C-alpha positions, 0 to 999 in steps of 0.5 A: 499499501505504501509503495502504491502511495508513493508511486503516485506522489511521485507520478503527481510530482512529475506532471506537477514539474512537465506543466511548469517545463512547459509553462516556461518552454512555450513562451521561450520559444515563441520569443526565439522564433519572433527574434529570428524574425526580427533578425531577418529584417521581418520588423512586422512581427508580433512580440509574444510575451508583452505585459507578463510581469516576469523574467519572460515578460522582461525579455519581450520588453527588451525585444519589443525596445531592439524592434 
């Protein structure tokens, strides 16, 4: 019974970690794509994550200034 509880707890923890990683990877990937478009000369590209109150939002604001 204890092994099942530990296994279930580990599965739950894994799901939480995976969700957190996806929450960081998606906006960073979108930012990378936008910066690549800017580097290619596309000044009409939308900068994602502008307005977020975290580090990703700070990056977006910096990229927006460079645009």
